[in-house]
C-alpha positions as CSV (number, residue, x, y, z in Angstrom):
1,X,0.0,0.0,0.0
2,X,1.5,3.3,-1.1
3,X,0.4,6.7,-0.2
4,X,1.6,10.2,-1.3
5,X,3.7,11.5,1.5
6,X,3.5,15.2,2.2
7,X,6.0,17.1,4.3
8,X,4.0,19.6,6.4
9,X,5.8,22.8,5.6
10,X,2.8,24.9,4.9
11,X,2.2,25.6,8.6
12,X,5.4,27.5,9.2
13,X,3.5,30.4,10.7
14,X,2.7,28.3,13.8
15,X,6.3,27.2,14.3
16,X,8.1,30.5,14.6
17,X,9.7,31.2,17.9
18,X,9.3,27.6,19.1
19,X,11.7,26.2,21.7
20,X,12.4,22.5,21.8
21,X,10.6,20.9,24.8
22,X,12.5,17.5,24.8
23,X,16.2,18.4,24.4
24,X,17.2,16.8,27.6
25,X,14.9,13.7,27.4
26,X,16.3,10.3,26.9
27,X,15.3,9.4,23.3
28,X,16.3,5.8,23.4
29,X,14.0,3.8,21.1
30,X,12.4,6.9,19.5
31,X,11.7,6.7,15.8
32,X,14.1,8.4,13.3
33,X,11.0,9.9,11.6
34,X,7.2,9.7,11.7
35,X,4.1,10.2,9.7
36,X,0.6,11.3,10.7
37,X,-2.3,9.7,8.8
38,X,-4.7,12.5,7.8
39,X,-7.4,12.3,5.0
40,X,-8.0,13.8,1.6
41,X,-6.8,17.3,0.6
42,X,-9.5,20.0,1.1
43,X,-10.7,18.6,4.4
44,X,-9.9,19.6,8.0
45,X,-8.0,16.4,8.8
46,X,-5.4,17.2,6.2
47,X,-4.8,20.7,7.4
48,X,-5.0,19.8,11.1
49,X,-2.9,16.6,10.9
50,X,-0.1,18.2,8.7
51,X,0.0,21.1,11.2
52,X,0.4,19.0,14.3
53,X,3.0,16.9,12.5
54,X,5.0,20.1,11.9
55,X,4.7,21.1,15.6
56,X,5.9,17.8,16.9
57,X,8.7,17.7,14.3
58,X,9.8,21.2,15.1
59,X,9.7,20.8,18.9
60,X,11.1,17.3,19.2
61,X,13.6,17.5,16.4
62,X,12.4,14.5,14.5
63,X,11.5,14.7,10.8
64,X,7.7,14.2,10.3
65,X,4.8,15.1,8.1
66,X,1.2,14.5,7.2
67,X,0.2,11.6,4.9
68,X,-2.8,11.7,2.6
69,X,-5.2,8.8,3.5
70,X,-8.8,7.7,3.1
71,X,-9.6,9.1,6.6
72,X,-10.4,7.5,10.0
73,X,-10.9,3.9,9.0
74,X,-7.6,3.8,7.1
75,X,-5.9,5.8,9.8
76,X,-6.9,3.2,12.4
77,X,-5.4,0.5,10.2
78,X,-2.2,2.4,9.4
79,X,-1.6,3.2,13.1
80,X,-2.5,-0.3,14.2
81,X,0.2,-1.8,11.9
82,X,2.7,0.9,12.7
83,X,2.9,2.1,9.1
84,X,1.9,5.5,10.6
85,X,3.0,6.6,14.0
86,X,0.1,8.9,14.6
87,X,-3.3,9.5,13.0
88,X,-6.8,10.8,13.6
89,X,-10.1,9.1,14.0
90,X,-13.7,9.9,14.9
91,X,-15.0,7.7,17.7
92,X,-17.5,5.8,15.5
93,X,-14.9,4.3,13.1
94,X,-12.5,3.8,16.1
95,X,-15.1,1.7,17.9
96,X,-15.8,-0.3,14.8
97,X,-12.1,-0.9,14.2
98,X,-11.4,-2.1,17.7
99,X,-14.4,-4.5,17.4
100,X,-13.0,-6.0,14.2
101,X,-15.5,-4.3,11.9
102,X,-13.2,-2.1,9.9
103,X,-14.0,-2.8,6.2
104,X,-10.3,-2.5,5.3
105,X,-9.6,-5.7,7.3
106,X,-12.8,-7.3,8.5
107,X,-12.4,-9.5,11.6
108,X,-9.1,-7.8,12.6
109,X,-9.4,-6.1,16.0
110,X,-7.3,-3.0,15.6
111,X,-6.3,-2.7,19.3
112,X,-2.8,-1.3,18.6
113,X,-4.3,2.1,17.9
114,X,-4.3,4.1,21.2
115,X,-5.9,7.3,22.2
116,X,-3.5,10.2,22.4
117,X,-5.4,13.5,22.7
118,X,-8.9,15.1,22.1
119,X,-9.2,17.0,18.8
120,X,-12.7,18.4,18.2
121,X,-16.2,17.4,17.3
122,X,-17.0,16.7,13.7
123,X,-20.4,18.1,12.7
124,X,-22.5,16.7,9.8
125,X,-23.7,19.2,7.3
126,X,-25.0,19.5,3.8
127,X,-24.0,22.0,1.1
128,X,-25.5,22.5,-2.3
129,X,-25.6,25.3,-4.9
130,X,-28.3,27.9,-4.4
131,X,-29.3,27.4,-8.0
132,X,-30.6,23.9,-7.1
133,X,-33.4,25.4,-4.9
134,X,-32.6,22.8,-2.2
135,X,-33.0,24.4,1.2
136,X,-33.9,21.4,3.3
137,X,-33.3,17.6,3.5
138,X,-36.9,17.1,2.3
139,X,-36.1,19.1,-0.9
140,X,-33.4,16.6,-2.0
141,X,-35.0,15.0,-5.1
142,X,-35.1,11.2,-5.6
143,X,-32.0,9.9,-7.3
144,X,-29.9,13.0,-6.3
145,X,-26.2,12.5,-6.8
146,X,-24.6,13.1,-3.4
147,X,-20.9,13.2,-2.6
148,X,-20.0,11.7,0.7
149,X,-16.2,12.2,0.8
150,X,-13.5,9.6,0.5
151,X,-14.6,6.0,0.7
152,X,-14.3,4.7,4.2
153,X,-14.3,8.2,5.7
154,X,-16.5,9.2,8.7
155,X,-18.9,11.0,6.3
156,X,-19.0,8.0,3.9
157,X,-19.5,5.6,6.8
158,X,-22.4,7.4,8.5
159,X,-24.0,10.0,6.4
160,X,-25.5,7.7,3.7
161,X,-27.1,5.6,6.5
162,X,-28.4,8.8,8.1
163,X,-30.0,10.1,4.9
164,X,-31.5,6.6,4.2
165,X,-33.0,6.7,7.7
166,X,-34.6,10.1,6.8
167,X,-36.1,8.6,3.6
168,X,-33.7,10.2,1.1
169,X,-33.2,8.3,-2.2
170,X,-29.8,9.1,-3.7
171,X,-26.9,7.9,-5.9
172,X,-23.7,7.7,-3.8
173,X,-20.5,9.3,-5.0
174,X,-17.0,9.3,-3.4
175,X,-13.9,11.4,-3.8
176,X,-11.7,13.9,-2.1
177,X,-13.4,17.0,-0.7
178,X,-11.7,19.3,-3.2
179,X,-12.9,17.0,-6.1
180,X,-16.4,16.8,-4.8
181,X,-16.6,20.6,-4.4
182,X,-15.5,21.0,-8.0
183,X,-18.0,18.4,-9.2
184,X,-20.8,20.3,-7.3
185,X,-19.8,23.5,-8.8
186,X,-19.8,21.9,-12.3
187,X,-23.2,20.5,-11.9
188,X,-22.0,16.8,-11.7
189,X,-23.4,16.5,-8.1
190,X,-26.6,17.8,-6.6
191,X,-25.4,17.8,-3.0
192,X,-22.2,17.3,-0.9
193,X,-22.7,15.8,2.6
194,X,-19.8,16.8,4.8
195,X,-18.7,15.3,8.0
196,X,-15.4,17.2,8.7
197,X,-14.2,19.9,11.1
198,X,-15.4,23.4,10.5
199,X,-14.8,25.7,8.8
200,X,-14.2,23.1,6.0
201,X,-11.6,24.4,3.5
202,X,-13.5,23.0,0.5
203,X,-16.7,24.7,1.6
204,X,-15.0,28.0,2.2
205,X,-13.4,27.8,-1.3
206,X,-16.8,26.9,-2.8
207,X,-18.7,29.8,-1.3
208,X,-16.0,32.2,-2.4
209,X,-16.7,31.1,-6.0
210,X,-20.4,30.7,-6.2
211,X,-23.6,31.1,-4.2
212,X,-24.3,28.1,-1.9
213,X,-27.1,26.9,0.3
214,X,-26.4,25.4,3.8
215,X,-28.9,22.7,4.6
216,X,-29.5,21.5,8.2
217,X,-31.7,19.0,10.1
218,X,-35.2,19.8,11.2
219,X,-36.0,19.2,14.9
220,X,-37.7,15.9,13.9
221,X,-34.8,14.8,11.6
222,X,-32.2,15.6,14.3
223,X,-34.1,13.6,16.9
224,X,-34.4,10.6,14.6
225,X,-30.7,10.6,13.8
226,X,-29.7,11.1,17.5
227,X,-31.8,8.0,18.4
228,X,-30.2,5.9,15.7
229,X,-26.5,6.8,15.5
230,X,-23.6,7.3,17.9
231,X,-23.7,11.1,17.6
232,X,-24.5,14.1,19.8
233,X,-26.5,17.3,19.0
234,X,-24.5,20.2,17.6
235,X,-25.1,23.7,16.3
236,X,-23.0,25.1,13.4
237,X,-22.9,28.8,14.4
238,X,-23.8,31.7,12.1
239,X,-20.6,33.2,10.8
240,X,-18.7,29.9,10.6
241,X,-18.7,30.6,6.9
242,X,-18.7,34.0,5.4
243,X,-22.1,33.6,3.8
244,X,-23.7,31.6,6.7
245,X,-26.2,34.0,8.4
246,X,-28.1,31.6,10.6
247,X,-27.4,28.8,13.1
248,X,-27.6,25.3,11.6
249,X,-29.0,22.4,13.6
250,X,-26.6,19.5,13.2
251,X,-25.2,16.4,14.9
252,X,-21.5,15.6,15.7
253,X,-19.0,13.0,16.6
254,X,-15.8,13.4,18.6
255,X,-12.3,13.1,17.0
256,X,-9.2,11.9,18.8
257,X,-5.5,11.9,17.9
258,X,-4.3,8.3,17.9
259,X,-0.8,6.8,18.3
260,X,0.5,3.3,17.7
261,X,0.4,1.6,21.1
262,X,3.9,0.3,20.9
263,X,5.6,3.7,20.5
264,X,7.9,4.6,23.4
265,X,6.1,6.1,26.3
266,X,8.5,9.0,26.5
267,X,8.1,9.9,22.8
268,X,4.3,10.0,23.0
269,X,4.4,11.8,26.3
270,X,6.5,14.6,24.8
271,X,4.4,14.7,21.6
272,X,1.2,14.9,23.6
273,X,2.8,17.7,25.6
274,X,3.6,19.6,22.4
275,X,0.0,19.4,21.2
276,X,-1.7,20.2,24.5
277,X,0.5,22.8,26.0
278,X,-0.1,25.7,23.6
279,X,-3.7,25.9,22.2
280,X,-2.9,29.2,20.6
281,X,-0.5,27.5,18.2
282,X,-3.0,24.7,17.5
283,X,-5.6,27.4,16.7
284,X,-3.1,28.8,14.3
285,X,-3.3,25.5,12.4
286,X,-7.1,25.3,12.3
287,X,-9.9,27.0,14.2
288,X,-11.4,23.6,15.0
289,X,-8.5,23.2,17.6
290,X,-10.5,25.5,19.9
291,X,-11.7,22.2,21.3
292,X,-8.3,20.6,21.6
293,X,-8.1,21.4,25.3
294,X,-7.3,19.5,28.4
295,X,-10.8,19.3,29.8
296,X,-12.0,17.2,26.8
297,X,-9.8,14.2,27.7
298,X,-12.8,12.4,29.0
299,X,-14.6,12.3,25.6
300,X,-12.8,9.0,24.8
301,X,-14.9,6.1,25.8
302,X,-13.7,3.7,23.1
303,X,-9.9,3.4,22.8
304,X,-7.2,2.3,25.3
305,X,-5.0,5.2,26.1
306,X,-1.3,5.2,25.1
307,X,0.7,5.1,28.4
308,X,2.7,8.2,27.4
309,X,-0.5,10.2,26.7
310,X,-2.2,8.9,29.9
311,X,0.9,9.9,31.9
312,X,0.7,13.5,30.6
313,X,-3.1,13.9,31.2
314,X,-2.9,12.2,34.7
315,X,0.0,14.5,35.7
316,X,-2.2,17.5,34.9
317,X,-5.3,16.4,36.7
318,X,-7.1,13.8,34.6
319,X,-8.2,10.5,36.2
320,X,-7.5,7.9,33.5
321,X,-7.8,4.5,35.3
322,X,-5.1,1.9,34.9
323,X,-7.5,-0.5,33.1
324,X,-8.1,2.2,30.5
325,X,-4.4,2.4,29.6
326,X,-2.8,0.1,27.1
327,X,-0.9,-2.7,28.9
328,X,-2.6,-1.7,32.2
């Protein structure tokens, strides 16, 4: 399996003035380099993951960068096997992977992917061109061509089932968020169903080029989805996008940074410290990092914690039990 490796140099603005945090740490057993499994270009995972790879690389003095992947399901597989040191996953795909229900390797329990740090909630939202006249889920015509993101992504895993539950008849399309945004603009798609951090780069680019409609859930639709899927209620606030002038009713799923469970404890401890100790720099990578804060450590109810990450959080006031830590 080969993936296009991307060195995360585009986030240099957040690296200025950094002082290495692990110069005096024993680095025995540390990897010579590392990669972070992200997702497709045009999505939040790619920006966020490439950014935190740069921070870790800069602060710890180890070459590292983001890697384009198919998203959470593939990241769970790559981190489990050690092909990627770090990655990112929403809790739904993480739960399925640990149970052996990852479609990449059915039956394989991917229990070598450990929780590292809380990222942010991923909201589910729908965007279409204003010219379609679609302003609600009920307006989506039968047989509509809907883009759900890369195959195996969180959006592709859950959004089609959500819309089917709500009685929408559609033709399913997959691709990178950038590609799907272009197809929507060219009239090759009717709708794009996003489940990525906000503001989503592909949506921001789209609204800068054409007039779009943001479609949300009705009260009844939201309630039905909340009853059926592992999600929580969420509001996409007015102003999240330059042309969004109202709050959107949505649902969301938590994302966590993940690490291969066999990585040295001291390495993951220091990497976690880099991510969690300066939220301003994380916000400089992507605004979704406003939720990458210590108090959200308890949002992981699925994965075993990496011992190094657990050590960092427990030293700072968390209460991660021994049986919730890998090897404990």
